[in-house]
N, C-alpha and C positions, 0 to 999 in steps of 0.2 A: 598720230602714230608716225607719220612721215618725218615730222620734226625729230622724233627720238631716233629714227633710223639714221638720219643725216648726221646727228651729233655723234652717235656711237661710231659711225663709219669714219668720221674725221679723226677721232681719238685713235682708233686702230691703225690708221695710216701713219700717224705720226709716230707710234711706237715702233713700227716695222722699219722705219727709215732712219731712226736715231743711231749715231755711231756708238759702238760698244766701248771704246777707249778705256778710261778709268772710272767708269760708272759704277757706282756702289749699288750692288744688288740687295744689300741689307735693308734698304728703304722700301716701304710699301707705297705704291701709287694708287690713289683713290680716283677712280674714274668720275667724270661729271655726271650727276644724276639729273635727268630731264624732268620737267614739271608735267604731270598728267591731269586732266579734267574729266571727271566721270560724267557721262551723258546718259540719262534715262529716257526710255522710249514711252513711258506711261503718260497718258493724257492728264492734264491739269483739270481740277473741278471747276466747271464754268460758273461765273457769277450770275445769279438768277436775275431776271429782268425786273426792273422797278415797276410797282403799281402806282399809277398816277390818279389822284383823286382831286375833286374840286368841291368844296363846301359852298353852296350858294349863299347869297346875302340874305335870303329869307329864312335862314335857319335860326331858331331861337338861340340867343346867346348862352342860356343855361345849358342847352344841349351841346353846342359846339365846344364849350369849355370842358365837357366830360368825355369827348371822343378820344380813344387811345388807339394807337396803331403801331405796327412793328417798324423796324428800321428799313424795311423793304418797301415802305410806302412813301411816296413823295406828294407834297401838296402843291397845287397850282392855282393861280387866280386867272390864268389865261382862258378866256372863253372859247378860243379857237382850238385849244389843245384837245386831243382825244383822251378824255379822262372819264372816270366814273364820277358822276355828279350826284351829290346828296342834297335833297331839297324837298319841297312840298310835292306830294304825290296823291293820287287817289287812295282812299282808305284801304282798299283791298291790297295795295302794294306796300303799305306802310310797315316799317320795322320799329317805329317809334311814334308814340302819341304824346304831344306836349300840350298840357292843359293850361288855358288862360282863364282869368276870372274878371268879370265886370264888377267893379267895386265902387263904393262911395265912402266918405267919412262915416264913422259909426252912427252919429246922431242924425241919421237920414230917415225920413218917413217912408219915402217911396221904396218899394220892395223889388221891382223888377220891370222888365220890358220884354216885348216879343222880339224874336230874331229879325223879323221883317221890318219892324220900326227901327231897330238899331242899324240895320244895313241901309235903309232909306236915309237915316240921319247921316251916316258915313258918306253917303253920295250927295249930300247937301239938300235933301228933301225931309220935311218933317221937323218937329221941334225937339225930338228926343225927350229926356226926362225933365230937364231944367231950363225951359224957355231958351233953347238954342245955345246954352253954354256948351262949349267945346269938350270933347273927350280928351282926357289927358293921357299921353303915352310917352314912353321913351323912344329913342331913335330906332332901336332894334325891333320894338313891337310895331312901330309904324311900318318898317320894312316887311315884317311878317304879314301883317293884315292887308297891306297894299297889294302884296302878291296874291293874297286869298280873295279880297273883295275889290281890287282895283284902287287906283290913287284916290284918296279922299278929297272931298271939297275943302277949299281953303279955310272956310269958317267952321268946319266940323271937328278938326282935330288941332290940338296944341301940343307941341313937343316940349317935354320937360325932362331934362337929362338927369338932374340930381334933386334929391329931397322932394320927390314927387308926393309922398304922403304929407309932409308938412305944408307943401304948397296947396294941396287939395283941401286941407283943414282950414287954411287961411281964406280960401276962395269959396267956401261953402255957400250955397249947394254946388257940388261938383261931382264928377264921376271920372272913372279911369279904367283902362284895361291893363292888367298886369299879369305876369306869369304866376301860376299857382304857388310856386315856391316862395314868392314874395308876399303872400297873404299874411297879415298879422292881425292881432286883436283890434286894433284901431281902425281897421277897414270893416265896412259892412259888405258882405258878398251879396250882390244883387242876383235875382233869378232871371234866367232867359228862357222863355217859353216854359216857365215854372220848373226849370232845372237848375240845380246848384251843385257845385263840387262838394258841398257840406252834406248832401243827402247820402244816407247810408247805402241806398241802392244805386248810387251814381254810376253811370256808364260813360267813360271817356269817349268811346266811339260814337255815341249817340248825341253827345253834348255839342252845341254849335260853336263853342270856342276852343275846341280841340284841334290842333294842328297835326295832320298826318305827315310824317317824315319818312322818306325812303330813297332808294337808288333809282335814278331816272333811266338807267340803262336796263337792258333785258336781263343781264346777269349781275350778281353782286361780287364785289372784290373780296379777296381774302386778306387776313391780317389786320382787320379793322374792327374795333369794338365800339358799337354805337349804343348808348343807353336806351332802354325800352321806353322810357317816359319819365315824367316828373310827378306822376300820381300812382300810388300804390294803396289800394283799399286795405291791404293787410297791415298798414301802418297807422290806421285811423281808429280813433275811439270817440263815440259820441256819448255825452253825459247829459241827461235831463235833470235839472234841479228845480224844485218847487217850493212853494211857501207853506203856509199853515194848513195842515190837516187835522181835523177833530171830528171823528165819526160819532156825533152825539146829536141830541135834540132833534130838530127837523130833518137833518141829513140822515141820521139813523132811522128815523120813522119812515122816510121815503124808501130807504133800502129794504126795510122789512115789508113794505107794501108792494114795491115794484121790482124787487130783486137786488141782490148784492152788487150787481154790475151797474145799477142805475146811474150813480153819479158820473161814471166814466164813459157813458155810451157815445158822447159827442167828441171826446178828446182822447179815447183809448189808443188810437193810432199814434198820436204824438208820443205817448208814454211808452208803448210797447216796442216801437221801432228803434228806440235808443239801445246802445250796447249796455249802458248802465242807467238805471232810473233811481233817483233819489226822492224819498218822501220824508218830510219832517212831521212825524205823527206825534202830536202833543198829548195824546190821551192813552192811558194803559188799558189793556184788555183785562176784564175781570169776569170770572164765571158766574158770580152772583149779581152781576149788573142787571138792573131791571130793564124792561123794554124802553126804547127811547121815547122821550116825551117832548113833543115840539114846544110845549108851553112851560118847560122847566124853568123855575126862577133861580134855583141854586146854581152856582158856578163850580160845584163839585162834580167832576165829569168822570165817566167810565164808558167804555165800549164793550159790547158783547163779543165773546171770542169768535163767533161766526162772521163778524164783520171783516176779519182779516182776509176773507175771500176777495174783497175788493182790491186789496194790496196785491194779491196774486194775479188778479185779472189784468192789472195795468203793468205787470212785469217788474215789481219792486225788487231791486237788488240791494239797496242801501237804505237803512232807516236811521234818520237823525233823532237823537234822544236828548234834546236840550230844552224841551218845552216845560212850561210852568205847571201844567196839570198832570204830569206823569205820575206824581205820587199823591194825587187827590184821594186815592183809595189805599193809602199806606205803601210802604216799601214792598210788602209781599206782592201786591198787584204788579209792580214794575218787574220784580224778579220773575213772576210767572209770565209776564209779557216777553221778556228776553228769551225764556224757554220756548215760548211759542214762535218767536222769530227764528230760533235755532231749528225747530222742527220743519220750518217752511223754507230753510236754506237762505234766509235773508240776513245780511251783514248789517252791523249797527255800531254806532260810536257815540260818544258824548255822555255815557253813564256807565257805572260799573260798581263792583263790590267795595271799592274804596277809592280814595282820591287818585292814586296812581293808575288804576284800571280805568277810571272815568276820563282821564287825560290822554289815555293811550290812543295814538292815531290808528285809523283803519287803513291798512295798506292793500292796494289792489293794483295788480299789473295786468294789462290788456293790450294786445297787439304791440308790445314793446313800450307802451306808455305806462309810466310808474306814478300812480296817483296816491296821495295821502290825504285823508279827511280828518280834520280836527274840528271839535265843536265845544262850546261853552255857553253858560247861562249867566247873564250879568244882572237881569231884572229881579231874580229871586222868586219867592222869599227864601231867606237864607236857610230855612229848615229843609229844603229840598236838596241842598248841595252835599256832595260827597265829602267825607273827611278821611283822615288817615285810617280810621277804624270802621266807619260806617258807609253803607251803600248809598249811592245818590247820583246826582248830576254834577258834571264838572263845572265849578264856578269859573268865571272869567278872570284869570290871573295873567294879565297880558304879558308881563315880562317873562313869565315861564313859557307862555305860548310862543312868544317871539324866538325864544331860545330853541324851542322845539322846531319851529319853522326853519330856522337856519340850519339845524342839524339835518333835517330832512332834505333840504337843498343840497347839502354836502354829499348826501347819499343818492343824488340824482333823482329824487322824487319831485313831483309837482304838488306843492301843498295847496289844499282847497279848505278854507275856513268858513264855517257857518256858525252863527251866534244868535242868541236871544238877547237883543239889546232892549232898551225901553221903547215902548210903542208910541207912535205919533201918527195922527191922521191928517197929514199933509205930505205933498210930494217932496218938499225941501228936507234935506238932512239937517239935523241939529249940529252945532259945533262939536258936541260930545261924539256924535256918530262920526263925523268927519275925522276927528282925531283918532278914535279907536280903530275904525276900519282902515284909515290911512296908515297907521303904524304897522298894522298886520301886513298890508301890502308891501310897504317898504321893507319889511323883514324878509320878504320873499314869497308870500302867498300869492299864487297866480290868479286866484279867485277868492274874493271875500264876499259872502252872501248873507244878508240878514233874513233870518227865519221868524222873527218876532212879529212882523207887520201884518195886520189884517188889511192894511191900506197900502197899495204899492207906492214906492218912493223912487227917488232919483238914482242915477248911477254916475260913475266917473271912472277915470283911469289914473293909476300911479305908474308911470312908464307904460309898459304894456300889460300891466296887471289890472284886472277888471274888478270894480267894486259895485255891487248893487245893494243899496241900503235896505230895501225891503221888496219882496216879490208879490206881496198880498196873499190872500187865501188860495188854497187849492180845493179841498173838500171841506167846506164848513158852511153853516147856514145863514151867514150874515148878508141877507139881501139888502137891508138897510140898518143903519145903526145910529143911535143918537150920539152927537158929539160929546165926548167925555167931559169937556169943560163946561158945557151949557145944558146937556141932557135934553135938548129940545130941538136941535137942528139935525135933520136927516143926513147922514154921510153916505151918499150913493156910491162913493168910491170903493166901499168894501166889496162891491160886486166885481170890480175890475181886477184882473189877475194877470201876472207875468208867469210864464213857464220858460225858463232859460235853457237853451240848448247849446252846450259848450262842446267845442271841437278840439281834439288833441291829435297831433300828427307827428310821427317820427320823434317822439320824446319831447314835443313842445306843445304848449297851449297856443292855438293859432286863431281862435275866433269864437264868437257867440252869435247865435240866432235868437231873437226875441220873439217868442210865441205869446199871443195875447188871447185871453178868454174872458167871458162875461158869465157870471153866475146866474142860473135860472132855477126856479122852483125850489129855492132853499137848499139845493143839493147838487145840481148838475151844471157844471161849467160848459159853455160851448164856445167854439171859435168866434171871435169878434167879426162883425161886418167890417168892410173897408172903412166906412165912416167912423165907427166906434174905435177902431184901431188908430186911425189918424188922430182922433181927439185925445186918446190916451198918450200916444207917442209925443205929440206936440207939447202936451202939458208936462210930461215927465222930462223931455229933453230941455225944455225951457228951464226947469228947476235944477238941471244937472250942471255940474261944474266942468265945462269943457274947455 
């Protein structure tokens, strides 16, 4: 303001002292305009203080990669800085639980270890599972568990940064610790204190390999989003798949004598606890079916309608209809059987009123996992197969099925194929089995399972797709069977059974747990002893193509 006053004053003085002489008053004089700057007195908005955080080295890499924060947050590695520290904390302070798994290559007989034995091995004491062979870990996992359990003994741990799964398979027997999000079907998840992330009632908080993550300060910072964990039970689906069921002869007679639940009394928990339970029932229900006869010579089979109570007891959700004996009592019996399944809320696939219906996949969505079941019969006889006009069982037309699989994959379904191939009483698959099962897996089927076998057979992988050539019986009376080629050599292997427990998570197939049982009393399978299980697994794994 003073500048303006001075300038105006100077101009006024010059005008008053100028001589009047010949000056032309017709001209207009424009005074000099001073420059003014507006000044406001309102206070400017202060810049909020930055929040300083430090992510400790023992944070799982999968978690740190998912942390999001606002622009008001700064990261520091300076251990001396006053910052909010995110790291391993007591469970009661945790805001995130990161689950790890103890794993081994899939063809591993050992099933687990105690936490105490695992920690002793980490510290350099004890032999672990495989005669002192080291645990395999990547660098980040080593940091995490060193923070939790202390620095490991030099001989206890081997750090493998890349291709850990491939390295483990080459170095079998071997074992490793990996984050749960890295579990895939070629790993076997081992139990710790009989707990596994594959269990349907799994509790991350109680599991020994869960890492609790939280803020080490008394207060939590704002503007930071930390994921709650890498395990969400609402994204998991467990599927039990079984081999041959035929409620006839001695099995039916035992049910009538001891109760409809008799065959399942020792394994019902395995079957009922699954989200989805699959039964391949090879025999139709028939209201005129005579009482079961243990000494029946004929191979024309039927089951009495009340026997369906057993399927209810074990929680059957899905019935496969590819068996050879489903039309032993003519098509009408199978039609009545489908009506019975409808009444009991059981879904089915593999048969229908015509060829298109028999081929139609069964689509099931559970916890966000989209599963598609396809089934067919290769062994025949041809008169049981559906035609364009006639009711029956889907014949195996592999080119058609491969096209179906590819279409289902494009629709983000996980195809599961079961089939009645030709039967063999040896662990090794035949070249024809390897070809047919392999082509279905290559087409995109995540699981290909043989339902024909009364004798369990080998298994293999195509990429991460699982093939099991035959699971053996579930509920059937074959305690011993003569070898079909000689008719005089007992085949004890017909008592041995696989029950495959498949795991799906967040839209992916991630693994299988092999449950094993031994048939008793011509009707009732029971869990194998440790010695029986080892004998079966060693034989089957030796015959498998790994």
